[in-house]
N, C-alpha and C positions, 0 to 999 in steps of 0.2 A: 484228728483232734476234736474232742468234745466241745460243746458250747462253754462248759465250765472252765475247761483248760484254756480256751481262747480268751475268755474274759480275764482269767488270772494272768495270762501272759500279757494281754493288752494293758492291764492295770500296772504290772511291773514295768513294762516299757514306758508307759505314760509317766510313772513316777521318776524314772531315770531321765526322761526328757525334760522334766521340770528342774533338773539340776541336782547333782549328787557330789558332795565333797568326800573324797577318799582320804582317810587318815591311816598312814602306814604305822603299824604297831610293832614292827620288828627292829631289833638292834642290828647295826652293821656287823658283818663278819670280817675279821682281819687277824693276821698272825699276831699272837701275843695278847689277844683279847681275854677277858675274864672267863674262867671255866671252873666248874666245881671240881674239887680235888678227887671226887669219886669217879670222874669220867675222863676219857682221853680228850685232848684238846683239838684245836683246829689248825690246819696248815695248808696253805696254798702256794704253789710255785709254778712259774711258767716253764713248760717243757719244750715248747716250740715258739720261737720268736720270729717276728717279721724279718725277713732277710735270711733266715737260716736256709730256706729253700725258696727259690723264686721260679715261678712258672714261666713258660715261654712268652706269655703275654704281659709279664711284668708284675703279676699279682703274687701275693704271699699270704700265709695264714699263721695265726698264733693260737695256742691253746694252753691249758693248764692242767695240773693234777691237784685234786682237792682230797685231803685226808681228814676225816672228822668223825667224832663220836655222834651217836644219835641224840644226845642230850647236851648239845653245844649251841650257844647262841639262843635266840628265841626258838623254843621247841615245845612239843607236846609229849606228855607221858602216856604211853599205852598201858593197859591194865597188866600186861606182862612185866612191867617195870618193877613191881613190888610184890612181895609174898609175905605171908604170915604163917609161921609154923608149918612151912612146906606147902602151903596152899595159895593159889591165885584167886582172884575174884571168881565167885561162882563155885568154889570148892575144887577147882582143877588142881591136880598134883603138879607142882612146879618142876620137879625133877623129870617126870615123864614128858611134860610139855616142852622142855628145852632140849630134849635129846635130838641129836642130828644137826646141831649147830645153829638152829633157829627155832623160834617158838611156833608150835603148831596150833596154839590157841592164843587169843588176845594180842596178837601182833599188831603193829601200828597200821598195817594195811586194813585192819577191820574197823578202824575209826571212819565213820561216814563223814564226808565233807560237811562242814557246818555253815549254814546260812540261817541265822536265827536272831532273836532279840538279844542285845547286849546291854548291860548296865554297868556303869563305872561308879564305884564307891571310893571317893577320895578321902581316905582315912587321915592322911596327912593334913589336908585342909580342915577336916573336922576337929583337928587339934590345933588349928591356927598356926600351922607351920608348913614350909615347903617340903620338908623331909623329916620323917620320923627318926628318932635316935637309933643307933645301932643296938641290936638286941631287944628292941621293944616287941612285946607280945600282943598282937592284935586279938581282941576278945569279941565275943558275940555283941557285947554292949557297944564296942567301937563300930561294928558293922551297922547296928541299929542307928547309931548316931549319924553315921555317914549317909545311910539311906534316907533318914529324915531330912538331912541337909540337901540331898539330891532331889527329894520329892519323888523317889522311885525305888522300887525293890526288884531284885531278880525274881524270875518266875519259872514255872515248869517248862522244860525244854530249852531254856535260855542259858546264857553265859554271864558270869559275873567277873569283872576285872577290878582289882583292888590296887589303888595307888598308894604307895608308901613314900614316893619321892626319890627312892633309891636309884632309879635308872639314870639320874643325873650324873652318877659316879661311874658310868660304864667306861668312859675313856681312861679311867684310873683303876686298873685291875686290882691292885692291892686294897684300895679303899672300898671298891665294890664288893670284893669277896669278904671283907671284914673279919679277917682271922683274929685280930686283936679286939676289935670293937663289937663284934657280933653284927647280925643283920636283922632288921625288923621283919616280922612275918606272922602268919596265923598260928594261933593256939588251937587246941582241940575244941574249945567252946565255939570259936569262930567257924571251924569246920562243921560242927553240928548245925550251926545257924544256916550255913550254905546248903547242907543236906536237907534241912527242913523246907528250903525254898525250891527243891526239886530241879536244880540246874543240871546240865549235862557236862559242864566244864567250868573251871575257875582258873584265873591267872593273876599273877602279880609281876612287879618289876624287879624281882630279886632272883638270885640264883637257886634258891631252895624252896620258895613259896612259903615255908613255915618259919617260925621263930628260930634263930640261931643265936645261942648265948655266947657272950664274949669268951674266946679261947676254947670253946667246946667243939667247933667245927661241925661237920654233918654226922655226928655220932649216932643220934637217935632221931628218927623222923616219924613221929606218931601220926601226923596229919596225912602223910602219904599212905600209911596203912589204912586209915579211916576212909579216905576218898577212893583210892585205887583198888584196895582189896575188899574192904567191908561193904562199900556201897556201890562203887562203880561210877565215879565222877572223874573225868580227865583233868589233868593239871597242866597249865601252860606257864612256863617260867621265862625269865629274862625279857619280859615285855618292855617296850619303849612307850611309855604313857604320857610323856611330856606334851606332845602336840595335842592329844585328846583332852588333857587337862586344860591347856591354854584355850582350847576351843570353847570350853565351858558347857559342854553338853553331857548329860548323864545317861541318855538312852539313845541307842543307835542300832543299825543293822550290823551284825558281826559275821565276818566271812573268814573261814579257815579251812585249809585242806593239807593234810600231811602228805609227805612223799609216800608212794606205794611200795615200801620196802618190806618184802615178805618176811614175817617172823621177827621183825625188829621191835625193840622195847620203847623206842621213841623216834622222833623225826624233827629236823629243823622245819620251821614254818615261817610264813610271812603273813600274819593275820592282818585283816583290814577292818576298820570301822567306817561305815557308810552313813553319812549324815545328809538328810534332805535339805534342799534349798541352797542358796548361794552364800554360805557363811564364810 
């Protein structure tokens, strides 16, 4: 270990020793939870229960089977998730890349674990509400307003999380998915604002990240094309931001690592916000 590495390591450990509050940003996974109509859902069942087989010493074990899509619950989108006119990010041919049953480029395993600066922009609070109305389109002006309120902007190599207040409806799948009401989310102008700030990923507390109009469903997703295909910015969906909002902090250390599933287009994640001190 070099002297520089030693100092960096010691500084990190010293910061942790001063006290770190960990805020869980993932929604719980359960049978019947909300899921985008574009993706297979989540199912868990016990395959072996305690008492089915008892060892000579009286012990037993239980286990389960979990069946899920890669874009279920709190998850991250790999660049392989979206294409435009047959091309993935970087110009890769999507048909060739997906031959053989998994992606040979831009799979979720290519996403490096993230330990970086995170910024929370509370757009709902910037509009003096706990939750934006269904179908509301978040604009670049909204993000500017929320950043001014927070006293912080996302920056190069960082992550931006955007609170709409919608995660409060997670226990009510019909209301959360908003088939009738629509779901608040980002418009293309907001996506351009994020791109200008050179972030590596952005996330919200909704199922589609971008604006979903009432009754329209997930028909057209221009922000996904802009971020995943045109620019190369990962999207995190279905975040649980209520605890982070309640904490009242806008800047934090952000930690996320996808499952290392070769050739997958997305992965469930359990992102964390780390806040220094004893808050």
